[in-house]
C-alpha positions, 0 to 999 in steps of 0.5 A: 500499499502506498499510504494508511489512508489508502489501505482503509479503502475497500474495493469489490466488484459485484458482477455480473449484475443481470439488471445493473440497476435493479440490483443497485437500488436493492444494494442501496435499499439493504445498506441505507436500512444498516444505517450507512451513508452512500454516494453514487456515481455514473453517467448523468443519464444512468443516474437519472434513470437510477432516480427513478427507479429508486422512487418505483423498484419497490411497492412498500419501500422508499430509499430517501436520496438527493442529487449532489446539487441539491441544498446543503440542508437536503444533502446532510439529511439523505443517506444516498447522494446522487453525483455525476462528479464526486465532489471533494471530499465525501464527508460522512459517506463511507460508501461509494457505488460505481456505475461508470465506466471509469475509475472514479476520481477520490474514491479512497475518500470512501471507506468502501467502493463497490464497482457494479458491473452489468453482464454486457461485454462492454461493460465487463471491458471498462470493469477489467480496466478498472481493476487493473488500475485499481491493483496499479495504484496499490489496492486489491479488488476483490470480486463479489460474483453475484450468479454464485450468491444467487443460487 
C-alpha cells in the first residue's frame, strides 16, 4: 500500500448484474437499512434512471436520496447522494457505488467502493480496466460473484 489512508478503502466488484439498476436499488436499500450513507456516481443519464427507479422499484419501500446539487440541508439529511462528478472529500459518506465506466476520482476518501458491473461485454471490458487501475494504485479489489450468490 502506498499510504495508510488507501489501506482503509475496500474495493469490491459485484458482477455480473443481469439488471444493473435493479441490483443497485436493492443494494442501496440494504445498505441504508443498516444505516450506511452512500454516494452513487456514474453518467448523468444512468443516474437519472436510477433516481426514477429508486422511487418505483418497490411498492413498499422508499429510499431517500438527492442529487449533489440539492440544498446543503437536504444533502445532510439524505443517506444517498447521486453525483455524476464526485465533490471533494465526501465527509460522512462511507460507501461509494460506481456505475460508470471509469475509476472514480477521489475514490480513496471512502471506506468502501462497490463497482456494479452489468453482464454486457462493454461493461465487463471497462470493469477489467478499472480492476487493473486499482491494482496499479496499490489496491487489491475483491470479486463478489452475483451468479454464485444467487444459487
